[in-house]
All heavy atoms as TSV, in Angstrom:
chain	resi	resn	atom	element	x	y	z
A	1	MET	N	N	13.318	-16.127	-8.043
A	1	MET	CA	C	12.591	-15.078	-8.719
A	1	MET	C	C	12.232	-13.977	-7.716
A	1	MET	O	O	11.717	-14.247	-6.646
A	1	MET	CB	C	11.332	-15.653	-9.350
A	1	MET	CG	C	10.469	-14.632	-10.008
A	1	MET	SD	S	8.992	-15.418	-10.638
A	1	MET	CE	C	8.790	-14.552	-12.125
A	2	LYS	N	N	12.491	-12.733	-8.079
A	2	LYS	CA	C	12.180	-11.611	-7.202
A	2	LYS	C	C	10.683	-11.323	-7.237
A	2	LYS	O	O	10.046	-11.418	-8.274
A	2	LYS	CB	C	12.924	-10.364	-7.643
A	2	LYS	CG	C	14.391	-10.422	-7.361
A	2	LYS	CD	C	15.037	-9.099	-7.680
A	2	LYS	CE	C	16.506	-9.156	-7.392
A	2	LYS	NZ	N	17.178	-7.885	-7.660
A	3	GLN	N	N	10.172	-10.967	-6.074
A	3	GLN	CA	C	8.781	-10.558	-5.977
A	3	GLN	C	C	8.758	-9.084	-5.601
A	3	GLN	O	O	9.585	-8.616	-4.822
A	3	GLN	CB	C	8.057	-11.379	-4.922
A	3	GLN	CG	C	7.975	-12.835	-5.264
A	3	GLN	CD	C	7.242	-13.614	-4.179
A	3	GLN	OE1	O	6.793	-13.069	-3.197
A	3	GLN	NE2	N	7.140	-14.902	-4.384
A	4	PHE	N	N	7.805	-8.355	-6.151
A	4	PHE	CA	C	7.705	-6.928	-5.905
A	4	PHE	C	C	6.391	-6.613	-5.207
A	4	PHE	O	O	5.357	-7.199	-5.514
A	4	PHE	CB	C	7.778	-6.144	-7.220
A	4	PHE	CG	C	9.108	-6.252	-7.898
A	4	PHE	CD1	C	9.349	-7.239	-8.825
A	4	PHE	CD2	C	10.120	-5.361	-7.589
A	4	PHE	CE1	C	10.575	-7.345	-9.451
A	4	PHE	CE2	C	11.350	-5.459	-8.207
A	4	PHE	CZ	C	11.584	-6.454	-9.137
A	5	LEU	N	N	6.463	-5.656	-4.295
A	5	LEU	CA	C	5.291	-5.160	-3.597
A	5	LEU	C	C	5.259	-3.654	-3.786
A	5	LEU	O	O	6.185	-2.945	-3.386
A	5	LEU	CB	C	5.342	-5.501	-2.104
A	5	LEU	CG	C	4.219	-4.912	-1.248
A	5	LEU	CD1	C	2.861	-5.484	-1.658
A	5	LEU	CD2	C	4.491	-5.177	0.226
A	6	PHE	N	N	4.210	-3.180	-4.382
A	6	PHE	CA	C	4.001	-1.733	-4.531
A	6	PHE	C	C	3.094	-1.285	-3.397
A	6	PHE	O	O	1.966	-1.742	-3.276
A	6	PHE	CB	C	3.378	-1.409	-5.888
A	6	PHE	CG	C	2.840	-0.013	-5.976
A	6	PHE	CD1	C	3.665	1.075	-5.779
A	6	PHE	CD2	C	1.506	0.206	-6.243
A	6	PHE	CE1	C	3.165	2.363	-5.843
A	6	PHE	CE2	C	0.995	1.486	-6.319
A	6	PHE	CZ	C	1.825	2.568	-6.121
A	7	VAL	N	N	3.607	-0.398	-2.530
A	7	VAL	CA	C	2.827	0.125	-1.411
A	7	VAL	C	C	2.302	1.493	-1.831
A	7	VAL	O	O	3.069	2.451	-1.982
A	7	VAL	CB	C	3.686	0.241	-0.131
A	7	VAL	CG1	C	2.863	0.825	1.004
A	7	VAL	CG2	C	4.254	-1.122	0.246
A	8	ASN	N	N	0.993	1.565	-2.032
A	8	ASN	CA	C	0.360	2.802	-2.454
A	8	ASN	C	C	-0.086	3.579	-1.223
A	8	ASN	O	O	-1.012	3.181	-0.531
A	8	ASN	CB	C	-0.838	2.501	-3.357
A	8	ASN	CG	C	-1.553	3.748	-3.812
A	8	ASN	OD1	O	-0.969	4.821	-3.845
A	8	ASN	ND2	N	-2.808	3.618	-4.167
A	9	GLY	N	N	0.560	4.702	-0.960
A	9	GLY	CA	C	0.210	5.544	0.165
A	9	GLY	C	C	-0.785	6.629	-0.199
A	9	GLY	O	O	-1.210	7.403	0.649
A	10	SER	N	N	-1.180	6.689	-1.443
A	10	SER	CA	C	-2.143	7.687	-1.897
A	10	SER	C	C	-3.559	7.305	-1.469
A	10	SER	O	O	-3.911	6.126	-1.472
A	10	SER	CB	C	-2.077	7.794	-3.424
A	10	SER	OG	O	-3.152	8.568	-3.923
A	11	PRO	N	N	-4.404	8.289	-1.145
A	11	PRO	CA	C	-5.791	7.971	-0.808
A	11	PRO	C	C	-6.619	7.590	-2.034
A	11	PRO	O	O	-7.739	7.102	-1.910
A	11	PRO	CB	C	-6.313	9.257	-0.171
A	11	PRO	CG	C	-5.435	10.329	-0.671
A	11	PRO	CD	C	-4.095	9.696	-0.922
A	12	ASN	N	N	-6.064	7.771	-3.220
A	12	ASN	CA	C	-6.768	7.462	-4.460
A	12	ASN	C	C	-6.282	6.113	-4.997
A	12	ASN	O	O	-5.160	5.999	-5.470
A	12	ASN	CB	C	-6.534	8.569	-5.487
A	12	ASN	CG	C	-7.395	8.426	-6.711
A	12	ASN	OD1	O	-8.021	7.403	-6.942
A	12	ASN	ND2	N	-7.429	9.472	-7.518
A	13	ARG	N	N	-7.141	5.105	-4.956
A	13	ARG	CA	C	-6.760	3.749	-5.374
A	13	ARG	C	C	-6.506	3.646	-6.880
A	13	ARG	O	O	-5.867	2.708	-7.344
A	13	ARG	CB	C	-7.849	2.751	-4.995
A	13	ARG	CG	C	-8.072	2.668	-3.518
A	13	ARG	CD	C	-9.096	1.620	-3.171
A	13	ARG	NE	N	-8.312	0.424	-2.882
A	13	ARG	CZ	C	-8.482	-0.733	-3.493
A	13	ARG	NH1	N	-9.412	-0.896	-4.344
A	13	ARG	NH2	N	-7.710	-1.747	-3.203
A	14	ASN	N	N	-7.039	4.569	-7.667
A	14	ASN	CA	C	-6.908	4.504	-9.123
A	14	ASN	C	C	-6.334	5.785	-9.713
A	14	ASN	O	O	-6.639	6.134	-10.847
A	14	ASN	CB	C	-8.280	4.207	-9.749
A	14	ASN	CG	C	-8.822	2.877	-9.293
A	14	ASN	OD1	O	-8.147	1.869	-9.390
A	14	ASN	ND2	N	-10.024	2.875	-8.762
A	15	GLY	N	N	-5.489	6.445	-8.960
A	15	GLY	CA	C	-4.949	7.729	-9.391
A	15	GLY	C	C	-3.643	7.617	-10.156
A	15	GLY	O	O	-3.245	6.548	-10.638
A	16	ASN	N	N	-2.965	8.747	-10.256
A	16	ASN	CA	C	-1.717	8.837	-11.013
A	16	ASN	C	C	-0.599	7.986	-10.419
A	16	ASN	O	O	0.227	7.448	-11.157
A	16	ASN	CB	C	-1.257	10.294	-11.103
A	16	ASN	CG	C	-2.188	11.123	-11.960
A	16	ASN	OD1	O	-2.808	10.621	-12.882
A	16	ASN	ND2	N	-2.291	12.400	-11.642
A	17	THR	N	N	-0.559	7.873	-9.102
A	17	THR	CA	C	0.494	7.072	-8.453
A	17	THR	C	C	0.376	5.611	-8.863
A	17	THR	O	O	1.377	4.969	-9.198
A	17	THR	CB	C	0.401	7.204	-6.926
A	17	THR	OG1	O	0.483	8.590	-6.575
A	17	THR	CG2	C	1.509	6.436	-6.239
A	18	VAL	N	N	-0.833	5.093	-8.861
A	18	VAL	CA	C	-1.061	3.701	-9.252
A	18	VAL	C	C	-0.775	3.523	-10.746
A	18	VAL	O	O	-0.171	2.522	-11.156
A	18	VAL	CB	C	-2.495	3.263	-8.896
A	18	VAL	CG1	C	-2.796	1.885	-9.433
A	18	VAL	CG2	C	-2.686	3.295	-7.394
A	19	ALA	N	N	-1.178	4.488	-11.561
A	19	ALA	CA	C	-0.918	4.412	-12.999
A	19	ALA	C	C	0.586	4.397	-13.281
A	19	ALA	O	O	1.066	3.632	-14.122
A	19	ALA	CB	C	-1.586	5.577	-13.715
A	20	MET	N	N	1.337	5.244	-12.558
A	20	MET	CA	C	2.787	5.287	-12.747
A	20	MET	C	C	3.427	3.959	-12.339
A	20	MET	O	O	4.278	3.420	-13.048
A	20	MET	CB	C	3.398	6.416	-11.922
A	20	MET	CG	C	4.907	6.484	-12.034
A	20	MET	SD	S	5.664	7.630	-10.884
A	20	MET	CE	C	5.291	6.867	-9.333
A	21	ALA	N	N	3.014	3.425	-11.198
A	21	ALA	CA	C	3.562	2.145	-10.746
A	21	ALA	C	C	3.240	1.038	-11.745
A	21	ALA	O	O	4.090	0.188	-12.017
A	21	ALA	CB	C	3.009	1.795	-9.371
A	22	HIS	N	N	2.039	1.053	-12.269
A	22	HIS	CA	C	1.654	0.030	-13.254
A	22	HIS	C	C	2.555	0.114	-14.485
A	22	HIS	O	O	2.997	-0.913	-15.009
A	22	HIS	CB	C	0.190	0.190	-13.647
A	22	HIS	CG	C	-0.253	-0.788	-14.676
A	22	HIS	ND1	N	-0.407	-2.135	-14.393
A	22	HIS	CD2	C	-0.551	-0.647	-15.984
A	22	HIS	CE1	C	-0.779	-2.762	-15.494
A	22	HIS	NE2	N	-0.876	-1.876	-16.477
A	23	ARG	N	N	2.850	1.320	-14.932
A	23	ARG	CA	C	3.731	1.480	-16.099
A	23	ARG	C	C	5.160	1.033	-15.795
A	23	ARG	O	O	5.814	0.393	-16.605
A	23	ARG	CB	C	3.730	2.920	-16.571
A	23	ARG	CG	C	2.403	3.299	-17.225
A	23	ARG	CD	C	2.429	4.682	-17.755
A	23	ARG	NE	N	3.270	4.705	-18.951
A	23	ARG	CZ	C	3.490	5.782	-19.672
A	23	ARG	NH1	N	2.953	6.915	-19.319
A	23	ARG	NH2	N	4.254	5.724	-20.737
A	24	LEU	N	N	5.646	1.378	-14.602
A	24	LEU	CA	C	7.016	1.017	-14.228
A	24	LEU	C	C	7.184	-0.479	-13.977
A	24	LEU	O	O	8.241	-1.044	-14.240
A	24	LEU	CB	C	7.446	1.781	-12.981
A	24	LEU	CG	C	7.673	3.275	-13.146
A	24	LEU	CD1	C	7.895	3.927	-11.789
A	24	LEU	CD2	C	8.851	3.534	-14.067
A	25	LEU	N	N	6.135	-1.104	-13.467
A	25	LEU	CA	C	6.228	-2.512	-13.078
A	25	LEU	C	C	5.496	-3.460	-14.030
A	25	LEU	O	O	5.351	-4.638	-13.716
A	25	LEU	CB	C	5.668	-2.684	-11.657
A	25	LEU	CG	C	6.394	-1.910	-10.559
A	25	LEU	CD1	C	5.607	-1.960	-9.262
A	25	LEU	CD2	C	7.793	-2.460	-10.368
A	26	SER	N	N	5.062	-2.957	-15.167
A	26	SER	CA	C	4.237	-3.770	-16.068
A	26	SER	C	C	4.930	-5.044	-16.555
A	26	SER	O	O	4.271	-6.035	-16.830
A	26	SER	CB	C	3.776	-2.939	-17.260
A	26	SER	OG	O	4.885	-2.518	-18.018
A	27	SER	N	N	6.241	-5.032	-16.614
A	27	SER	CA	C	6.954	-6.224	-17.076
A	27	SER	C	C	7.325	-7.157	-15.925
A	27	SER	O	O	7.953	-8.189	-16.147
A	27	SER	CB	C	8.220	-5.813	-17.836
A	27	SER	OG	O	9.108	-5.141	-16.964
A	28	LYS	N	N	6.952	-6.776	-14.718
A	28	LYS	CA	C	7.279	-7.565	-13.525
A	28	LYS	C	C	6.006	-8.143	-12.914
A	28	LYS	O	O	4.912	-7.655	-13.133
A	28	LYS	CB	C	7.930	-6.675	-12.458
A	28	LYS	CG	C	9.050	-5.799	-12.951
A	28	LYS	CD	C	10.341	-6.543	-12.997
A	28	LYS	CE	C	11.486	-5.613	-13.253
A	28	LYS	NZ	N	12.058	-5.687	-14.565
A	29	GLU	N	N	6.196	-9.181	-12.125
A	29	GLU	CA	C	5.086	-9.712	-11.349
A	29	GLU	C	C	5.094	-8.983	-10.012
A	29	GLU	O	O	6.090	-8.989	-9.299
A	29	GLU	CB	C	5.253	-11.212	-11.139
A	29	GLU	CG	C	4.071	-11.864	-10.482
A	29	GLU	CD	C	4.229	-13.367	-10.393
A	29	GLU	OE1	O	4.839	-13.970	-11.302
A	29	GLU	OE2	O	3.746	-13.931	-9.411
A	30	TYR	N	N	3.977	-8.321	-9.682
A	30	TYR	CA	C	3.941	-7.544	-8.447
A	30	TYR	C	C	2.542	-7.546	-7.843
A	30	TYR	O	O	1.567	-7.855	-8.506
A	30	TYR	CB	C	4.401	-6.104	-8.697
A	30	TYR	CG	C	3.425	-5.245	-9.462
A	30	TYR	CD1	C	2.561	-4.384	-8.790
A	30	TYR	CD2	C	3.364	-5.277	-10.849
A	30	TYR	CE1	C	1.667	-3.590	-9.482
A	30	TYR	CE2	C	2.481	-4.492	-11.547
A	30	TYR	CZ	C	1.632	-3.635	-10.863
A	30	TYR	OH	O	0.745	-2.853	-11.559
A	31	GLU	N	N	2.512	-7.202	-6.570
A	31	GLU	CA	C	1.253	-7.031	-5.853
A	31	GLU	C	C	1.174	-5.595	-5.370
A	31	GLU	O	O	2.196	-4.952	-5.154
A	31	GLU	CB	C	1.170	-7.972	-4.652
A	31	GLU	CG	C	1.031	-9.424	-5.025
A	31	GLU	CD	C	0.809	-10.297	-3.796
A	31	GLU	OE1	O	0.067	-9.869	-2.895
A	31	GLU	OE2	O	1.399	-11.373	-3.759
A	32	THR	N	N	-0.042	-5.108	-5.194
A	32	THR	CA	C	-0.252	-3.751	-4.716
A	32	THR	C	C	-0.919	-3.786	-3.354
A	32	THR	O	O	-1.896	-4.506	-3.154
A	32	THR	CB	C	-1.128	-2.954	-5.699
A	32	THR	OG1	O	-0.491	-2.926	-6.975
A	32	THR	CG2	C	-1.333	-1.527	-5.217
A	33	LEU	N	N	-0.380	-3.002	-2.443
A	33	LEU	CA	C	-0.960	-2.835	-1.115
A	33	LEU	C	C	-1.426	-1.395	-1.014
A	33	LEU	O	O	-0.621	-0.467	-1.100
A	33	LEU	CB	C	0.087	-3.131	-0.035
A	33	LEU	CG	C	-0.337	-2.860	1.396
A	33	LEU	CD1	C	-1.377	-3.886	1.839
A	33	LEU	CD2	C	0.858	-2.896	2.311
A	34	HIS	N	N	-2.730	-1.201	-0.874
A	34	HIS	CA	C	-3.305	0.137	-0.740
A	34	HIS	C	C	-3.471	0.438	0.747
A	34	HIS	O	O	-4.297	-0.176	1.422
A	34	HIS	CB	C	-4.667	0.221	-1.440
A	34	HIS	CG	C	-4.606	-0.020	-2.899
A	34	HIS	ND1	N	-4.191	0.940	-3.797
A	34	HIS	CD2	C	-4.900	-1.115	-3.636
A	34	HIS	CE1	C	-4.244	0.450	-5.013
A	34	HIS	NE2	N	-4.666	-0.802	-4.947
A	35	LEU	N	N	-2.684	1.376	1.256
A	35	LEU	CA	C	-2.759	1.708	2.677
A	35	LEU	C	C	-4.112	2.304	3.053
A	35	LEU	O	O	-4.535	2.203	4.205
A	35	LEU	CB	C	-1.634	2.670	3.058
A	35	LEU	CG	C	-0.226	2.095	2.991
A	35	LEU	CD1	C	0.787	3.145	3.429
A	35	LEU	CD2	C	-0.098	0.832	3.838
A	36	VAL	N	N	-4.815	2.872	2.092
A	36	VAL	CA	C	-6.125	3.455	2.366
A	36	VAL	C	C	-7.141	2.378	2.775
A	36	VAL	O	O	-8.161	2.687	3.388
A	36	VAL	CB	C	-6.613	4.281	1.146
A	36	VAL	CG1	C	-7.052	3.393	0.013
A	36	VAL	CG2	C	-7.706	5.244	1.549
A	37	ASP	N	N	-6.850	1.127	2.488
A	37	ASP	CA	C	-7.738	0.021	2.856
A	37	ASP	C	C	-7.626	-0.360	4.329
A	37	ASP	O	O	-8.386	-1.200	4.811
A	37	ASP	CB	C	-7.435	-1.216	2.013
A	37	ASP	CG	C	-7.782	-1.022	0.550
A	37	ASP	OD1	O	-8.574	-0.109	0.232
A	37	ASP	OD2	O	-7.266	-1.793	-0.281
A	38	TYR	N	N	-6.669	0.236	5.028
A	38	TYR	CA	C	-6.414	-0.123	6.423
A	38	TYR	C	C	-6.545	1.105	7.314
A	38	TYR	O	O	-6.295	2.233	6.883
A	38	TYR	CB	C	-5.001	-0.709	6.577
A	38	TYR	CG	C	-4.821	-1.965	5.790
A	38	TYR	CD1	C	-4.345	-1.921	4.483
A	38	TYR	CD2	C	-5.138	-3.196	6.330
A	38	TYR	CE1	C	-4.200	-3.086	3.743
A	38	TYR	CE2	C	-4.985	-4.361	5.594
A	38	TYR	CZ	C	-4.522	-4.289	4.306
A	38	TYR	OH	O	-4.373	-5.429	3.568
A	39	LYS	N	N	-6.912	0.881	8.536
A	39	LYS	CA	C	-7.009	1.957	9.516
A	39	LYS	C	C	-5.712	1.963	10.315
A	39	LYS	O	O	-5.474	1.083	11.138
A	39	LYS	CB	C	-8.200	1.724	10.438
A	39	LYS	CG	C	-8.563	2.918	11.247
A	39	LYS	CD	C	-9.920	2.737	11.870
A	39	LYS	CE	C	-10.549	4.099	11.997
A	39	LYS	NZ	N	-11.942	4.028	12.326
A	40	ILE	N	N	-4.859	2.941	10.015
A	40	ILE	CA	C	-3.554	3.055	10.661
A	40	ILE	C	C	-3.448	4.459	11.252
A	40	ILE	O	O	-3.543	5.447	10.538
A	40	ILE	CB	C	-2.406	2.821	9.655
A	40	ILE	CG1	C	-2.563	1.459	8.994
A	40	ILE	CG2	C	-1.061	2.957	10.344
A	40	ILE	CD1	C	-1.614	1.221	7.853
A	41	TYR	N	N	-3.247	4.523	12.556
A	41	TYR	CA	C	-3.154	5.808	13.242
A	41	TYR	C	C	-1.710	6.294	13.257
A	41	TYR	O	O	-0.774	5.519	13.078
A	41	TYR	CB	C	-3.676	5.669	14.668
A	41	TYR	CG	C	-5.165	5.443	14.723
A	41	TYR	CD1	C	-5.693	4.164	14.871
A	41	TYR	CD2	C	-6.049	6.508	14.612
A	41	TYR	CE1	C	-7.065	3.950	14.905
A	41	TYR	CE2	C	-7.420	6.301	14.647
A	41	TYR	CZ	C	-7.930	5.031	14.797
A	41	TYR	OH	O	-9.271	4.829	14.824
A	42	PRO	N	N	-1.505	7.586	13.501
A	42	PRO	CA	C	-0.146	8.133	13.575
A	42	PRO	C	C	0.677	7.468	14.672
A	42	PRO	O	O	0.130	6.980	15.669
A	42	PRO	CB	C	-0.369	9.614	13.891
A	42	PRO	CG	C	-1.741	9.909	13.399
A	42	PRO	CD	C	-2.519	8.644	13.615
A	43	LEU	N	N	1.974	7.481	14.491
A	43	LEU	CA	C	2.909	6.906	15.453
A	43	LEU	C	C	2.693	7.518	16.832
A	43	LEU	O	O	2.542	8.726	16.966
A	43	LEU	CB	C	4.348	7.161	14.991
A	43	LEU	CG	C	5.444	6.581	15.857
A	43	LEU	CD1	C	5.385	5.060	15.825
A	43	LEU	CD2	C	6.794	7.053	15.371
A	44	GLY	N	N	2.659	6.681	17.839
A	44	GLY	CA	C	2.505	7.130	19.205
A	44	GLY	C	C	1.078	7.088	19.711
A	44	GLY	O	O	0.836	7.249	20.891
A	45	GLN	N	N	0.125	6.883	18.806
A	45	GLN	CA	C	-1.269	6.774	19.219
A	45	GLN	C	C	-1.668	5.314	19.225
A	45	GLN	O	O	-1.256	4.552	18.363
A	45	GLN	CB	C	-2.175	7.566	18.289
A	45	GLN	CG	C	-1.911	9.052	18.342
A	45	GLN	CD	C	-2.920	9.823	17.518
A	45	GLN	OE1	O	-3.896	9.287	17.038
A	45	GLN	NE2	N	-2.677	11.111	17.364
A	46	SER	N	N	-2.470	4.930	20.192
A	46	SER	CA	C	-2.874	3.533	20.319
A	46	SER	C	C	-4.396	3.438	20.441
A	46	SER	O	O	-4.983	3.981	21.382
A	46	SER	CB	C	-2.216	2.911	21.554
A	46	SER	OG	O	-2.603	1.573	21.685
A	47	PHE	N	N	-5.007	2.789	19.461
A	47	PHE	CA	C	-6.444	2.590	19.456
A	47	PHE	C	C	-6.721	1.125	19.147
A	47	PHE	O	O	-5.970	0.472	18.416
A	47	PHE	CB	C	-7.122	3.475	18.408
A	47	PHE	CG	C	-6.990	4.951	18.705
A	47	PHE	CD1	C	-5.965	5.695	18.148
A	47	PHE	CD2	C	-7.894	5.583	19.545
A	47	PHE	CE1	C	-5.839	7.042	18.417
A	47	PHE	CE2	C	-7.772	6.939	19.812
A	47	PHE	CZ	C	-6.751	7.665	19.254
A	48	ALA	N	N	-7.802	0.612	19.685
A	48	ALA	CA	C	-8.129	-0.812	19.553
A	48	ALA	C	C	-8.340	-1.229	18.097
A	48	ALA	O	O	-8.046	-2.364	17.723
A	48	ALA	CB	C	-9.373	-1.140	20.372
A	49	ASP	N	N	-8.830	-0.320	17.264
A	49	ASP	CA	C	-9.128	-0.695	15.873
A	49	ASP	C	C	-7.977	-0.425	14.904
A	49	ASP	O	O	-8.121	-0.536	13.692
A	49	ASP	CB	C	-10.403	0.001	15.402
A	49	ASP	CG	C	-10.309	1.516	15.431
A	49	ASP	OD1	O	-9.434	2.054	16.128
A	49	ASP	OD2	O	-11.142	2.159	14.764
A	50	ASP	N	N	-6.805	-0.077	15.415
A	50	ASP	CA	C	-5.629	0.148	14.577
A	50	ASP	C	C	-5.224	-1.165	13.916
A	50	ASP	O	O	-5.126	-2.189	14.579
A	50	ASP	CB	C	-4.484	0.686	15.430
A	50	ASP	CG	C	-3.333	1.216	14.588
A	50	ASP	OD1	O	-2.881	0.492	13.680
A	50	ASP	OD2	O	-2.886	2.330	14.842
A	51	GLN	N	N	-4.968	-1.131	12.627
A	51	GLN	CA	C	-4.620	-2.343	11.870
A	51	GLN	C	C	-3.147	-2.409	11.489
A	51	GLN	O	O	-2.758	-3.183	10.622
A	51	GLN	CB	C	-5.489	-2.432	10.614
A	51	GLN	CG	C	-6.948	-2.632	10.922
A	51	GLN	CD	C	-7.775	-2.669	9.659
A	51	GLN	OE1	O	-7.694	-1.767	8.834
A	51	GLN	NE2	N	-8.546	-3.726	9.493
A	52	PHE	N	N	-2.295	-1.624	12.135
A	52	PHE	CA	C	-0.881	-1.628	11.806
A	52	PHE	C	C	-0.248	-2.993	11.978
A	52	PHE	O	O	0.581	-3.408	11.182
A	52	PHE	CB	C	-0.130	-0.587	12.648
A	52	PHE	CG	C	1.335	-0.513	12.333
A	52	PHE	CD1	C	1.775	0.111	11.189
A	52	PHE	CD2	C	2.271	-1.082	13.176
A	52	PHE	CE1	C	3.118	0.174	10.880
A	52	PHE	CE2	C	3.616	-1.026	12.877
A	52	PHE	CZ	C	4.044	-0.388	11.719
A	53	ASP	N	N	-0.632	-3.723	13.024
A	53	ASP	CA	C	-0.059	-5.044	13.282
A	53	ASP	C	C	-0.418	-6.054	12.201
A	53	ASP	O	O	0.154	-7.135	12.161
A	53	ASP	CB	C	-0.491	-5.562	14.644
A	53	ASP	CG	C	0.197	-4.816	15.777
A	53	ASP	OD1	O	1.274	-4.229	15.541
A	53	ASP	OD2	O	-0.351	-4.798	16.896
A	54	THR	N	N	-1.326	-5.720	11.332
A	54	THR	CA	C	-1.693	-6.583	10.208
A	54	THR	C	C	-0.477	-6.864	9.329
A	54	THR	O	O	-0.374	-7.914	8.718
A	54	THR	CB	C	-2.795	-5.924	9.355
A	54	THR	OG1	O	-3.898	-5.624	10.202
A	54	THR	CG2	C	-3.245	-6.804	8.222
A	55	PHE	N	N	0.453	-5.931	9.284
A	55	PHE	CA	C	1.615	-6.026	8.399
A	55	PHE	C	C	2.808	-6.742	9.018
A	55	PHE	O	O	3.791	-6.977	8.351
A	55	PHE	CB	C	2.033	-4.627	7.948
A	55	PHE	CG	C	0.929	-3.852	7.312
A	55	PHE	CD1	C	0.356	-2.778	7.969
A	55	PHE	CD2	C	0.428	-4.225	6.088
A	55	PHE	CE1	C	-0.684	-2.072	7.395
A	55	PHE	CE2	C	-0.614	-3.534	5.503
A	55	PHE	CZ	C	-1.175	-2.460	6.157
A	56	SER	N	N	2.776	-7.041	10.288
A	56	SER	CA	C	3.958	-7.643	10.906
A	56	SER	C	C	3.889	-9.145	10.925
A	56	SER	O	O	2.993	-9.783	10.563
A	56	SER	CB	C	4.149	-7.124	12.313
A	56	SER	OG	O	2.998	-7.327	13.090
């Protein structure tokens, strides 16, 4: 069985992007990852509180 992950890059957790994904994936089993919930700095910057490694 395929599993789906919707990665929401929008700063709005309940906005149009999430609504569209919900409509497109409503017949599928999926999880949503809201990037706004994590502290991720731009590429090339290194800070102790960066949570990018959370995904690896």
